[in-house]
Structures are given as structure tokens and as C-alpha cells.
C-alpha positions in Angstrom: 11.4 11.6 -0.8 7.6 11.8 -0.9 7.6 11.0 -4.6 9.7 8.0 -4.0 7.4 6.7 -1.3 4.3 7.3 -3.4 5.6 5.9 -6.7 7.8 3.0 -5.5 7.2 1.9 -1.9 3.4 2.0 -1.7 2.7 0.1 -4.9 5.3 -2.5 -3.8 3.9 -3.0 -0.3 0.1 -2.5 -1.0 -0.4 -6.1 -2.5 1.2 -7.7 0.6 -1.0 -5.7 3.0 -4.1 -6.4 0.9 -3.3 -10.1 0.9 -2.8 -10.2 4.7 -6.2 -8.5 5.1 -7.8 -11.0 2.7 -6.1 -14.0 4.5 -7.3 -12.7 7.9 -11.0 -12.4 6.7 -10.8 -15.8 5.0 -9.5 -17.4 8.1 -12.3 -15.8 10.2 -14.8 -17.1 7.7 -13.4 -20.7 7.8 -13.4 -20.6 11.6 -17.1 -19.5 11.7 -18.1 -22.2 9.2 -16.2 -24.9 11.2 -17.9 -23.8 14.5 -21.3 -23.9 12.7 -22.0 -20.2 13.1 -24.1 -18.5 10.5 -22.2 -16.1 8.2 -23.1 -12.5 7.9 -24.7 -11.5 4.6 -21.7 -9.5 3.5 -19.4 -12.5 3.9 -21.3 -14.5 1.4 -21.2 -11.8 -1.3 -17.7 -10.4 -2.0 -18.7 -7.8 -4.5 -19.7 -5.3 -1.8 -16.3 -5.7 -0.2 -14.5 -5.4 -3.6 -16.4 -2.2 -4.5 -15.8 -0.7 -1.0 -12.1 -1.4 -1.1 -11.8 -0.1 -4.6 -13.6 3.1 -3.7 -11.5 3.7 -0.7 -8.3 3.1 -2.6 -9.4 5.4 -5.4 -10.4 8.2 -3.0 -7.1 7.8 -1.1 -5.2 8.1 -4.3 -7.0 11.3 -5.3 -6.4 12.8 -1.9 -2.7 11.9 -1.9 -2.2 13.3 -5.4 -4.1 16.5 -4.5 -1.9 17.2 -1.5 1.5 15.9 -2.8 1.2 16.3 -6.5 3.2 18.8 -8.5 1.6 22.2 -9.1 0.1 22.8 -12.5 2.6 24.5 -14.8 1.2 27.6 -16.5 2.4 28.5 -20.0 3.0 26.9 -23.3 4.9 23.6 -23.5 7.9 23.6 -25.8 9.0 20.1 -26.7 12.6 19.0 -26.7 14.5 20.2 -29.7 18.0 19.9 -31.2 19.6 23.2 -32.1 23.1 23.2 -33.6 23.6 19.6 -32.4 22.7 20.5 -28.8 19.7 19.0 -27.1 17.4 21.6 -25.5 15.1 19.9 -23.0 11.4 20.4 -23.0 10.2 23.3 -20.9 7.3 25.7 -20.3 7.4 29.2 -21.8 5.2 32.0 -20.3 2.3 33.0 -22.6 2.7 36.7 -23.6 -0.2 38.7 -22.4 -1.9 40.8 -25.1 -1.4 44.5 -24.8 -4.2 46.4 -23.2 -5.4 49.8 -24.3 -5.2 52.1 -21.3 
């Protein structure tokens, strides 16, 4: 269920949420200009906002993947093969440990 939310629902809803936030800020800016109020310095330069939003989204993505990502598989990857007309799916095989001299 978590994978479905992360891989389908969030990428679908995120643009709508970001657009709503952008529209809200744009509306506030237009109202301030119409009232003759001076704009804050950050409102005249959008690059700081874009960089901040991008940094927050990248950090959030890394945090979510850290907590909800699949654990790292240990072993040697064996690609899918066909043996006697039967498809054997790809899988991990454990790496044999070298013998130790005790």
C-alpha cells in the first residue's frame, strides 16, 4: 500500500498542490501591487523560491525512500534465463564464503 501511495498517488497529486500554492502566492502578490504596497525582496526574485522548493522536495524524497524503500539485497544477481523452455525469473544467490583455515 505504501509503495502504491509513493509511486502513483503522490506524483499524481503533487502538481495540483504545487499549482494551488503558486496560485495563492500569485494572488497575494497581485493584491499587494493593486493596493500599492511594496513587495518583499523575495517576491520579486523567484529563483530563491524555486531553489528552496526543489531542495525541500529532494530532501523529502530521500527521507521517504530511506524509511520506506526496500532493503538492499545481498548476494549475486542472476538474470532471468530460459532452461528447457521454462523461464526462470531473475533472483539473488548468496555469495559463498571462502573457507577459513582454523
